Structure formats: C-alpha cells, structure tokens
N, C-alpha and C positions, 0 to 999 in steps of 0.2 A: 278548237273544234271547228270543222268545216261543215256547214249546213247544206250546201248545194252539191248535187252530184255532178261530176264532169259531163254527164249526159245532158244537163240543163243547156238549152240552146245558147244562152248568153255566155255561159262558162266555156262551152265547147268552141264557140266562135272566138272568144278571147284567146283561148289556148292556141288555136290555129294561127291567128294573127301574130301572137307573140312568138311562137315557134319559128315562123317565117322570118321575123325580125332578128331574133337571136342567131339564126343561121347566117346572118350577114357579118357577125363579129369575127374579126380575124386576129384578135389579140393585140398586145402592146409591142410596137416595133419602133417607136419614135427614137428611143435612146440609142438604137443601133445605127442610125443614119447621121450623116454630116448635116450641119445647119443648112447648107445649100440644098441638099437632097430633101430635107424636111420642108423647106420653103417651096420647092418645085412641086412636091407632092401635095402640099396644102393648097396651093393655087389651083392645081388640077382638080382637086376634090370640090372646091367652090365652083369652078367652071362646070363640072358635071352637074352639080346641084342646079345651077342656072339653066343648063340645057334641059334637065328633067322638068323644071318648073315651066319652061317655055312649052314643052310637050303637053303639059297639063293646063295650058292656057294662062299662065302667069297669074295664078290665084292671089298671090301676095299683093297685087295691085288693086284689088277689089274692096279694100277696107283700109282704114287708118292703122298705123302701127306705132307702138312704143317699144323700142329695142333696148334691152337691159343687159349689161355685163358688169363684171366686178369680181374680185377675188373672194370677197365675203359680202353677204347681204343681198345678193342679186335675187335669190329666190323669194325671200321675205318681202323685199321691196316690190318685186313684180306682183306678188299676191296682194299687197296693200293697194297698189295702183289699180289693179283689176277690181278689187272689192269696192273701191270708191266709185269707179266708173259704173259698175253694176248698180250701186245704190243711187246713182244719178239718173238711172233709167236707160243707160246704153247697153245694147247687146254686146257683151264683152267676152272675147276669147282670151284664154290664158294658156301659154305653153311654158312649162317648167322643165328643168333638167338638173339632176337625174330624178328618177322615181325611187321611192323607198321599197315598195312591196309589189305593186302591179303597174304595168305599163300605162294603163288608162289614167293614172294619176297625172300624167304629163299633159293631158288635153282636157280642158274644161271650158264650158260656157256658163257664166255666172258661177254658182256654187256646184254645178253638176258636171261630173266626169262623163266622158264619152262612153256610150254603151258598148258591150262586147260585140254585138252584131255589126254596128257601124264601124267599129275599130277594125274588125276582120275585113270588111268590105273595102275600107280605105287602104289598108295594107295591100290587098290584092290589086286594087286599081293602080296604086303607085308602082308596084313591082311590075305589073304588065307594061306600063309605059317605059320603065327602065329596061325591060327585056327588048322592047322594040328599038330603043336607042342603041343597045348593044348589037342587035342584028343589023342595023343600018351602018354601023361603024365598028367592025371587029377589033380595031385598035384601041377602042375605049376600054379602060379598066372597069370592072364591075362596080356597081354602086355599093357603098358601104352603109353601115348602120346609121351613122349620123346624117348622111345625105338623104336617105330614105325618110328618116324621122322628120327632118326639116320640111321636106315636100309633103309628107303626111299631114303635119300640123297646119301648114299654110293652106293646103287644099281643103282640109276639113272646115277651117274657119270660113273659107269662101262658100262652100256648099251650105253651111249653116247661116250664111248671110249676116255675119257679125258686123257691128258698126266700127269696132276697133278691136285690135288684138294686142295684148302685152306679151312679147316674145322674149323669153330668157335665153341667152347664149348658152351653148353647151360648155365650151372652154375657150378662153382667149377672146376672140372677137373678129379680128381682121380676116382670118381665113376660116372662121366657123361657118358651118353650112347654113346657119340662119342669116348670114350677112348678105343674102340675096334680097332682103327687104329694103325698102326706102322709107324710113320712119319719119314721123313728125317730130319725135323727140328721141334722142339717143341718151342713154343713161349709163354712167360709170359709177357704181356705188363705192368702190374701193380698189386699191391696187396694193398687193402684197405678194409674198413669195408662195407660189403654188404652180404646179405644172411647169417647172423650170426646164425640164427636158425638151419641151416643145415650144415654150414661150421665151426662153432665154434666162440667163443667170442674174440679170440686174433688174432693179425696179424700173429703170428707163426702158429696157427691152420689153418688159411685161406691159408697161403703160402704152408702148407703141402698138402692141397687139390689141389691147383694149380699145385704144382710140381709133382703131380701124373701122369701128361701127359708126363713127361720126360722118354725117353726110351733109352736103351743101344744102343750105336752106332750112335744115332741121335744127331745132334748139338742142344744145348739149347741156345736160344736167349732171353735175359731178358731186359726189359725196366728199367726205373728208379724206383727201389724198395727200400722200407725202409730197414734200416740195419737189423732189426729183420727178415724180410722176405728174404732178400738176403742170410743171413746165412743159413736158412732152405733150400732154393733152391740150393745153392752151395753144401751143404752137400749131398743132394739127387742126384744131377747131378754127383758128384764125386763117390758116392757109386755105381751107375749103369753104370758108364763108359761113360758118355755123356760130351763132351767138352762144356764148357759154355762161351758164348760171351755176354758181357755187351754192349748194344747199347748206342751210344752217342746221344745227341740232334742233330737234323738236322743241318748240315753245308753245305756250298756250294761246294759239291763234284762234281756237274755237273751243267748243266744249268737249272735244273728243278726249277720251281717256286712253292714254298709251301706257302699256305696262312699263314699270319703272326700271328698265335696264338700259345701260348705255347703248348697246347695239340696237335695241328696239327703238330708242329715241332717234338714233342716227337714221335708221331705215325709214321711220315715219317722216322725218324732216326731208329726206330725199324724195319720198313719195309725194309729199305736199308740194315740193318745188316742181315736180313733174305735172301735178294737177294745175298749178299756177301757169305753167307754160302752155298746157292744153287750153286753158281758159282764154289765153291771149290769141289762140288760133280758132276760137269760136265755139269751143265746147262749153255747154251750160252745166256747171257743176256747183251746186250750192254747198254752203258750209255744212248743212244737215247731212249731205251725202258723205262728206269727209268724216263726220262723227259716226255715221252708221257703218261706213266702209271699214274704218280702222277698228271698230268694235267687232266686226265680223271677220276680219282678215286673220288667217292662220294657215300655217303649213305643218304637216305632221313631222315629228322628229326634231323640232326646234324648241329646245327647253320645254319638253312636253312630259307631263306626269301621267303615268298609267293609272287607270281607275282602280279603286278599292283594293289597294295593296298595303300590306304591312310586312316588311318595311316598305316605305314609299320608293317607287322606282321612277327615275327620271331619264329621259332620252334626249340627247343632243348630239346631232351629227357634226360636231366640230372636227373638220378633216384637214385643217392646216393650222399653222402657228397663230395666225391672226384670230381665227375663230376660237381656238383653244384659249388664247389670252382673254378674249371677250367673255368666254364662259368662266374662266378662272376669276375674273373681276366680279362677275355676278355672284359666283359661289361665295366669294369673300364678303361681298356686301350683305348677303342674306344670312350669313353663318350665325352670328350672335353667339348664344350659348349652346348651340346644337353640336352634337358630335360630328366630326368630319365624315363625309360620305365615303363609301367604298366604291371605287371606280372599276368598271369593266371596260378595258381598253383594247380596241382592235384597229389596226392601221394597214392600209394597202402598201405594197412594196415600193411603189413609186413616190411615196410621201416622205417628208423629212420628219421621221418619228422622233428624233432627239429633240428637235425644237418644240414639238408638241408636248413631249413628256415633261420638259422643264416647266411648262406652264401649270402642271398639276402639283408641283411641289408646294406644300403648305395648304392645299385645299382638298386633299384626299388622304385618308388614313391608310388605305390599302389599295393596291392596284392588282387586278386580276387580268393578266395578259391573255388574249384570245385571237382568233383568226376569222375575219369576215370572209364570206364566200360570194363571189360574183363572176358571171361569165366574162371571160376575156381579160380579167385583171388579177394579178397575183397578190395575195395577202402577204404581209410580213409574217413569217412563222412566229407562233406564240413564244417559242423558246428564244428566238432572236430578240423579240420585243421585250421579253422579261429581262434579258441580259442588258439591253440598253437602259431599262429602268434602273437596274442595279448600278450600272456604270455612271448614271446621272447623279448618283448620290441621294436618291430618294430615301427619306428617313423612315417610311412606313414598311409594312410587310408587302412582299411581292410574290404573287402566286401565278401559276401557269396552267391554263386549261384551254387546249386548242379548240375543243368543241364548244360552240357558243352557248348552247343550253346548259351544259355543265358549268361553264364559267358564270352564268347568271345565278345558278343554284348555289355555287360556291360563295358568290358575293352576298346572296341573301343570308346564308348561314353565318357569315362573318358579321354582317350588319345587324342582324336581329338582336343578339345579346347586348350589343352596344347601343341599341335604339338609334342606329344611324340610318341614313338613306342610302340608296344604291343609285349610281350614275353610270349610264351606258354611253360611251362616247368614242371619238376617234375616227369614225367612218359612218357615212349615211347608210351604207350597205349593211353594216353591223346593226345599226338602229332599226333598219327594216326587218332584218331577221328576227330581232327580239320582239319588235312591235306586233308581229302577226300572232303572237300568243294571245293578245287581247283583241285584235282586230283582224280576223282571218281574211286571207286574200279573196276568197270567193264572195264573201259578204261585201267587200269593197267594190268588186266588179258588179255584183247584182244591185246593190243599193246606190251605186255611183257616187260614193262619198268615202273619203279616208276615215270618216268617223261614223261607221254604220250603227254603232251603239252609243254614241255620245262620248264626250271626253271631259277630263278635268283640267283646270288651269290654275296657275298660281293666283290666289286671291289678291 
C-alpha cells in the first residue's frame, strides 16, 4: 500500500528526477561489439565523465574517498566502512550501486538517503552541464546513465560538505564512471566470474579491470582473492606505487558482534582493514566506532527477512555464482532439522544462470522460476530458466510463473503445508520487486530510509 500521493512535492520531485535518469538508458549492447570496440567506448565514457566533472568544478576533489570494487561483497563492505566512519563522527557519504527499489537508495549521508527535492535538483543541475558540453562539441556522444549517476553522486557529496565518501563501483573498475576519483584507499573485495561480456572471460581479465581503481599513493586493500587475481592485482599495485594490504577473515579484534556467516565475516574483515589504513592516514576511529558501525551496518535485500510473515520470507540478491555459493553455504549451515526452503528464482539474461542453479542443489526443495523486470536489461524468460533447472538435474519440483507476484504466492502455497521458508534470490532487481510489498517505494522516499517501518534480522 502506498501512503503518499504522487502530488506530494517530495514524491513528484523524485519521479521527475528518476524519469530523466531512466531516459538515459540505452539498453545492453556490449556483447554485440568486439573487445577493441568495447575498450574504446569504455575509455570514451570515462573521459566524458571527467569532462563533466571539470564543468561541475571537480567536486570529487573536495573530500577524501574510499573507492570499492569487487565481484561480490562490495556493497556490504562499503556500507560497513561508511557506518564505522559515521560512528566515529565523520560526515560520511555513501554511494552504492545498484538500488533495489528507488534511486535515492544510492545516495546517503550517514544513515539518511537524499531527499526527493534535492535529488531532482541535482539531476537537473548535472544534465544542464551535460547539455552545455554537447553544445560546445557536437561530436561528443550524449552522456549515459552511469556517467550522470557518477557526477550526480560526487557533486552532491561536495555540496553537502562530507568529510569522506565511500564510493562503490558500478561494474568492473578501470573504466567505470566512478573511476574519476583519487582515493585514499582502493578496495577490491573479491574477484569472480560476472559481467564477462564486458570484463573478459578469465579471472585475470576481470582482475585487471578491478585493479584499475588502484592509484599511486593510495593504499590498496584486497579481500580473499583467487591466486590468479591476486597476482594481477599485486603487480599493478606495485607498478603504480600503492602499498597493498591483504585483509584477513574477521577475528575478535574488538567487542563488535558480526553475524555468523562466512561472507559477512569476510566483508567485516575487509572493512576493518580499510579502517586500519585510514587510521594510518590520520583518521581518528576508535574501536567503539567499529563496534557501533558494524552493529548498525546493513543493506536491504542481503539475506534479509521480511517482517511478520508465515511462512518466513527471506530475500537475498545473489546474482552470480560466487554470491549464490555463499548463500548456499549459509543455508546449509543454518538448516538443522528445518525443511528445505522453497526458492523463487529470477535471473537476468546476461548472467550465467546454470552456474547459479547448481548452487541451489541440496539447499532448496522447490524452485519457482520467474522473471525480474528492470529498464534496459533483459530477464531470462521464466520458461527458459525452468528448463535450465530441469537440465541441471535438480531433484526437487520445478514450477514456472513469469509474473513475480504469482511466483511468490505459488512459493507461499508450497511452503506453508511443509512449514518451510521461502527464499527469493537470483537478482537484486527481483528482490526489489518483492520487497516493496512490505516497504513501499513512496515511504522509502519520504522517510529517507530503506526501512521506513523497521526490519527483522536473523537473531
């Protein structure tokens, strides 16, 4: 249920700004180009971002930056770093990507999202500068969604006079539009197979793209990387003169309570290593801030339980094989004598669905295939996804419901008699579609929080 009218000034402003941004999306085309064409195009996009930022007064130079990339864990690690810095008393900006439900989720200071009116004004300001650049050079290709978003975030942080911003990469790193920043710390949380059409087919290729955010003089913090990736990252860090720190899995360095999952421990360990690097550069961050920050750090749609539901409904936006493997390990760990959950699975067409499906073997009793919807990205049709599940040798029942609401209702009906839980996974966009039944978009915009009504967490 939506409480606010579209006529509400904050909602109307948000809708104007978001409509303008969505109008910049021109669909998926990377797979239709050669690697050389993709490289040239990526370099041109980053150059346009830098040109736009110069026109805006280079706002990214007005505060310290922690730049975070990784195949998995970059969003949660970014949120943890920002929460610790906020607890330490720093005015901290956080830019995440993508969002689940509303665009304002991508921009926050402390725990508070950007308001609708400011969002609309910032979009207008950035687009006006972009138009002036186009008028001065008709040969320049129009700005795209990612370029405008990078400029929007970096400019807003400057206008709000943050002390430090934690900036999450959109995809890759080397040619990502956020790579116009010059960070104090560059963070690579993990390297695995994802976005292979644009980043390359091998771990070494993907690591090269991630390592593109490493800058001379900045400390590089890396999470648990495969040997092939670590070799690439270490070589690049050495070449540019960046000291590299390998984070350890979380240990009891302080009294902070970290939820007992493997991927959360890894993210906490990486965040702590970043905090240690910032301390060496003069940031005063007491251990009490680490305790408070980790206790308050959260992102929607990451192993999140919806409130007051029977059967219990869990959301986890595991959208690649590494994330799905981590989710599967956690499901196995906590299973005990519980019935296996019923999974609602939706995957985008560009993802390796087969690798993701294999991780659900043995941890789900039933899979309901469905189709997430997002502007500019094609979902894998539910029928095709169901066929892949069959072909994988999955031992449970396989159902097909292309409509997301119908898929969730089907899963509930299957889970209830068995006293099983429901798990929604495979895509952050799918998770966002489902989540708004409990947390309406308008309330998130108005209350400037992804949890306008509170949330429940695994005890």
